[in-house]
C-alpha positions in Angstrom: 0.9 4.9 -21.0 1.5 2.0 -18.6 3.0 2.5 -15.4 5.2 -0.2 -13.9 6.3 -1.0 -10.5 8.7 -4.2 -10.2 9.6 -5.2 -6.7 12.3 -7.4 -5.2 11.2 -10.6 -3.4 9.2 -10.0 -0.3 10.5 -11.4 2.8 12.1 -14.2 0.7 8.6 -15.6 0.0 7.2 -13.8 -2.9 8.5 -12.1 -6.2 6.0 -9.7 -7.5 5.5 -6.9 -9.9 2.7 -4.6 -11.1 1.5 -3.0 -14.3 -1.1 -0.3 -14.5 -2.5 2.7 -16.4 -5.0 5.1 -15.5 -8.2 5.8 -17.7 -7.4 8.0 -20.7 -7.6 11.5 -19.6 -6.8 11.0 -16.1 -3.6 11.4 -14.2 -4.7 9.3 -11.2 -5.9 5.8 -10.9 -8.3 4.5 -8.7 -6.8 0.8 -9.0 -4.1 0.1 -6.4 -2.0 -2.9 -5.3 -0.6 -3.8 -1.9 2.1 -6.4 -1.0 2.7 -6.2 2.7 4.9 -8.7 4.6 4.1 -10.0 8.2 5.7 -12.5 10.5 5.1 -15.8 8.8 3.5 -14.4 5.8 2.6 -11.9 3.0 -0.6 -10.1 2.1 -1.4 -9.4 -1.3 -4.4 -7.1 -2.3 -5.7 -5.4 -5.1 -8.3 -2.4 -4.6 -10.5 -1.0 -7.3 -12.2 2.1 -6.2 -15.8 3.2 -7.7 -15.0 6.0 -10.4 -12.0 7.5 -11.7 -9.5 10.2 -10.9 -8.2 11.8 -7.9 -11.2 11.0 -5.7 -11.1 7.3 -6.7 -7.2 7.2 -6.0 -7.9 8.7 -2.6 -10.4 6.1 -1.8 -8.0 3.2 -3.1 -5.3 4.8 -0.8 -7.6 4.8 2.5 -8.5 1.1 1.8 -4.8 0.1 1.3 -3.8 2.0 4.8 -6.4 -0.1 6.5 -5.1 -3.2 5.2 -1.4 -2.3 5.8 -2.2 -1.5 9.6 -2.4 -5.3 10.4 -1.6 -7.4 7.3 -1.6 -10.7 9.3 -5.0 -10.4 10.6 -7.5 -13.1 9.1 -8.8 -11.9 5.6 -12.4 -11.7 6.7 -11.3 -9.2 9.5 -9.3 -7.4 6.9 -12.3 -6.9 4.7 -14.4 -5.7 7.6 -11.6 -3.1 8.6 -11.5 -2.1 5.0 -15.1 -1.7 4.9 -15.2 0.5 8.1 -12.3 2.6 6.6 -14.3 3.5 3.6 -17.4 4.6 5.2 -18.0 8.1 3.9 -15.8 7.4 0.8 -16.7 6.1 -2.7 -16.5 2.4 -1.9 -14.4 -0.1 -3.7 -14.3 -3.8 -5.0 -11.4 -5.6 -3.1 -9.6 -9.1 -3.6 -7.0 -10.3 -1.0 -4.6 -13.3 -0.6 -2.8 -14.0 2.5 0.2 -16.4 2.2 1.0 -18.5 5.0 4.8 -19.2 4.4 5.1 -21.6 7.3 2.4 -23.9 6.3 2.8 -23.1 2.5 -1.0 -22.1 2.0 -2.8 -19.2 0.6 -6.2 -17.7 1.9 -8.0 -15.7 -0.5 -11.4 -13.7 -0.7 -12.9 -11.2 -3.0 -15.8 -8.8 -2.9 -16.6 -7.5 -6.6 -15.0 -8.0 -9.8 -11.1 -8.0 -9.2 -10.4 -11.3 -10.9 -7.8 -13.6 -9.5 -6.3 -16.8 -10.8 -3.6 -19.1 -9.3 -1.3 -20.8 -11.9 0.3 -24.0 -10.7 3.9 -24.5 -11.3 3.5 -28.0 -12.1 1.2 -27.7 -15.2 0.8 -31.4 -15.4 -1.5 -31.4 -12.4 -5.2 -31.2 -13.1 -6.7 -28.6 -12.8 -3.5 -26.7 -13.4 -5.2 -23.4 -12.1 -7.6 -22.2 -9.7 -9.9 -19.1 -9.9 -11.1 -17.2 -6.9 -14.8 -17.1 -6.6 -15.8 -13.6 -5.9 -18.8 -12.3 -3.9 -21.2 -9.3 -4.9 -21.1 -6.2 -3.1 -19.1 -3.0 -2.5 -16.7 -2.5 0.3 -17.7 0.8 2.2 -21.3 0.6 1.0 -22.4 -2.6 2.6 -20.8 -5.0 5.2 -18.9 -7.7 3.2 -20.3 -11.1 3.5 -17.7 -13.3 1.6 -16.3 -16.8 2.0 -12.6 -17.1 2.2 -10.8 -20.1 0.4 -7.6 -22.0 1.6 -5.6 -23.5 -1.2 -2.0 -25.1 -0.8 0.9 -23.4 -2.7 4.1 -24.7 -4.0 7.2 -22.8 -5.0 6.7 -21.4 -8.5 2.9 -21.1 -8.2 1.9 -17.7 -9.5 -1.1 -15.8 -8.4 -2.4 -13.0 -10.9 -5.0 -10.3 -9.9 -6.6 -8.1 -12.5 -9.0 -5.3 -12.2 -12.2 -4.8 -14.5 -10.1 -2.7 -16.8 -8.7 -5.8 -18.0 -10.6 -8.2 -20.1 -11.8 -11.4 -18.6 -9.9 -14.5 -20.0 -6.5 -12.8 -19.5 -4.9 -15.9 -18.1 -6.2 -18.2 -20.8 -3.3 -20.3 -22.2 -0.7 -18.5 -19.9 1.9 -20.4 -18.4 3.5 -19.4 -15.1 6.9 -18.7 -16.5 8.9 -15.7 -17.1 9.5 -12.9 -14.6 6.7 -11.3 -12.9 7.1 -8.0 -14.5 7.2 -9.6 -17.9 3.9 -11.4 -17.2 2.1 -8.3 -15.8 3.4 -6.2 -18.8 2.2 -8.7 -21.3 -1.2 -9.0 -19.8 -1.9 -5.3 -19.6 -0.6 -4.8 -23.2 -2.8 -7.6 -24.6 -6.0 -7.3 -22.4 -6.4 -3.7 -21.3 -9.7 -2.4 -22.4 -8.5 1.1 -22.9 -11.6 2.8 -21.4 -11.0 2.3 -17.7 -8.3 2.3 -15.1 -6.5 -0.9 -15.3 -4.0 -2.9 -13.0 -2.4 -6.4 -13.1 -0.6 -7.6 -10.0 1.6 -10.8 -10.4 3.0 -12.6 -7.4 5.0 -15.8 -7.5 5.4 -17.9 -4.4 9.1 -18.7 -3.8 8.9 -21.1 -0.9 7.9 -21.5 2.7 10.0 -20.9 5.8 11.5 -23.5 7.9 10.1 -23.8 11.5 12.5 -23.7 14.3 12.3 -25.1 17.6 
């Protein structure tokens, strides 16, 4: 049974939603999404802890708490803090996207196989989507060495994160239209493998902030 967690716009910058389900037979999921505003931006993260069940869920919560303590830090520093927080835990794969709402950019980075794609609101542009290049490794098991990428964002651009419980190609032919909850639910319904925890997080950029002074 899918669990849904729609949210109102965050700091007038993002509209987002989550659709998720635990592996059959489990009551807890090791997949967890985080959306945390900070002055001038919003951090979006998806964590997929190794394994399943309550221990995996505890690992995911530990990683999320480490990220939420200072969401405005550079993404490379956030990965390091997440790694330190997971020492002694199961470890996890993590993808992060930090939106700069003043300069209308997004900095993203991934370690492991949490996939991410940014669908541009203007589908006449080529390419009309950008896929995150993730790096190998497990956060909490080895110090992450991953490169962050900075991309411009415009109102209506839509970021989609999906854990490995969702089949690759989930965004093929998908248009960045419709409410985020509708998109997340549809992806989970069509592409969940059914043999693993699965989570889809959809975040739509609503626009930047005006500078003052």
